C-alpha positions as CSV (number, residue, x, y, z in Angstrom):
1,M,50.6,-49.7,27.5
2,F,51.1,-53.4,28.5
3,Q,51.8,-56.0,25.9
4,G,53.5,-59.3,25.4
5,A,53.3,-62.6,27.3
6,A,55.7,-63.9,30.0
7,Q,55.7,-67.3,31.6
8,L,56.3,-66.8,35.3
9,N,56.4,-68.9,38.5
10,L,54.4,-68.3,41.6
11,D,56.4,-68.7,44.8
12,A,55.5,-71.0,47.6
13,K,53.4,-68.3,49.2
14,G,51.4,-67.6,46.0
15,R,53.3,-64.4,45.1
16,L,53.9,-63.3,41.5
17,A,57.0,-61.3,40.6
18,I,56.1,-58.7,38.1
19,P,58.8,-58.5,35.4
20,A,61.0,-55.4,35.8
21,R,60.0,-54.1,32.4
22,H,56.4,-53.7,33.7
23,R,57.0,-52.6,37.3
24,D,57.7,-49.0,36.7
25,A,54.8,-48.6,34.2
26,L,52.4,-50.3,36.6
27,A,53.6,-48.1,39.5
28,A,53.3,-44.9,37.4
29,A,49.8,-45.8,36.0
30,G,48.4,-46.7,39.4
31,G,50.5,-44.8,42.0
32,G,51.5,-48.3,43.3
33,R,47.8,-49.2,43.7
34,L,46.6,-52.2,41.8
35,V,43.4,-54.2,41.5
36,L,43.3,-58.0,41.0
37,T,40.1,-59.7,40.1
38,A,38.6,-62.7,38.5
39,H,37.4,-62.9,34.9
40,P,34.6,-65.2,33.6
41,H,37.1,-67.0,31.3
42,R,38.9,-68.3,34.5
43,C,41.9,-66.1,34.3
44,L,42.7,-63.1,36.6
45,L,42.8,-59.4,35.6
46,L,45.4,-57.1,37.0
47,Y,44.7,-53.3,36.6
48,P,46.3,-50.2,37.8
49,E,43.6,-48.9,40.1
50,P,42.8,-45.7,38.1
51,A,42.2,-47.9,35.0
52,W,40.0,-50.3,36.9
53,E,37.7,-47.6,38.5
54,P,35.7,-46.6,35.3
55,I,35.3,-50.3,34.4
56,R,34.1,-51.1,37.8
57,D,31.6,-48.2,37.7
58,K,30.3,-49.3,34.4
59,I,29.8,-52.9,35.6
60,L,28.0,-51.7,38.7
61,A,25.7,-49.5,36.6
62,A,24.3,-52.6,34.9
63,P,20.9,-53.8,36.0
64,S,21.1,-56.0,39.1
65,F,17.9,-58.0,38.3
66,D,19.3,-59.3,35.0
67,P,20.9,-62.7,35.8
68,R,23.9,-62.2,33.4
69,S,24.6,-58.7,34.7
70,A,24.4,-59.9,38.3
71,A,26.7,-62.8,37.5
72,A,29.2,-60.4,35.9
73,K,29.1,-58.2,39.0
74,R,29.7,-61.1,41.3
75,V,32.7,-62.4,39.3
76,L,34.3,-59.1,38.4
77,V,33.5,-56.8,41.3
78,G,32.9,-59.4,44.0
79,N,36.4,-60.8,43.5
80,A,38.2,-57.5,43.1
81,R,41.0,-57.0,45.6
82,P,43.3,-54.0,46.1
83,E,46.9,-55.1,46.0
84,E,50.3,-53.4,46.2
85,A,53.6,-54.8,45.0
86,D,56.1,-55.5,47.8
87,S,59.7,-54.1,47.7
88,A,60.7,-57.0,45.5
89,G,58.0,-56.2,42.9
90,R,55.8,-59.2,43.9
91,I,52.0,-59.2,44.4
92,L,50.3,-61.8,46.5
93,I,47.5,-63.7,44.7
94,A,45.0,-64.8,47.3
95,P,44.3,-68.5,47.6
96,E,40.7,-68.2,46.5
97,L,41.8,-66.4,43.3
98,R,44.5,-69.0,42.7
99,D,41.9,-71.7,43.1
100,Y,39.4,-69.9,40.8
101,A,41.9,-69.6,38.0
102,N,43.3,-73.1,38.6
103,F,46.9,-71.8,39.2
104,E,49.7,-74.1,39.9
105,K,53.3,-73.1,39.9
106,Q,53.5,-71.7,36.3
107,V,51.3,-68.9,35.1
108,W,51.3,-66.5,32.1
109,L,51.2,-62.7,32.5
110,V,49.7,-61.3,29.3
111,G,49.6,-57.6,28.5
112,M,46.3,-56.4,27.2
113,G,47.0,-52.7,26.8
114,S,45.5,-51.1,29.9
115,H,45.8,-54.2,32.1
116,F,47.1,-57.7,32.3
117,E,45.5,-61.1,32.1
118,I,47.0,-63.8,34.3
119,W,46.4,-67.3,33.1
120,S,47.3,-70.8,34.4
121,D,49.7,-72.6,32.1
122,A,47.0,-75.0,30.9
123,G,44.4,-72.2,30.6
124,W,46.7,-70.1,28.4
125,R,47.6,-73.0,26.2
126,R,43.8,-73.8,25.7
127,Q,43.1,-70.1,25.1
128,H,45.9,-69.9,22.5
129,E,44.6,-72.9,20.6
130,T,41.0,-71.5,20.7
131,A,42.3,-68.1,19.4
132,F,44.2,-69.7,16.5
133,E,41.2,-71.8,15.5
134,A,38.9,-68.7,15.7
135,L,41.3,-66.7,13.5
136,A,41.8,-69.4,10.9
137,S,38.6,-68.2,9.1
138,D,38.9,-65.8,6.1
139,V,36.3,-63.6,7.8
140,P,38.0,-60.9,10.0
141,P,36.7,-60.4,13.5
142,P,34.5,-57.3,14.2
143,G,36.7,-54.2,14.3
144,F,39.4,-55.7,12.2
145,E,37.8,-55.2,8.8
146,G,40.2,-53.5,6.3
147,M,43.2,-54.0,8.7
148,S,46.4,-55.6,7.3
149,L,49.4,-56.8,9.3
């Protein structure tokens, strides 16, 4: 399970070094095969390939004539790229995906259980503020009723 956030730097070629604490788990979960894709919130998603496949299949099963379903297919499946980490544990983020997510040098790798989100520094900071504002209410979000921390 992937959790936690790490601020990382892209190198001059657009490669992202996966932190050592996640490399082995990613390799074990995907046999070294990864999928990188765009998310409608302007971040990227990084999945071990076996975790991505059922999600991809569910997305593709949605009706193509519905504009929102078609848009989700284009963003999520249309941008999906198979990736493998190199011997140094780096993955190449294609220029078009870096542009889509507004990446500069600093990015955030955020564990989301079965996968990672990869955010631009500015995008992560905006998302964090939005999350804090949304959670400031006394009403718990759906699925969190009765939960205490």
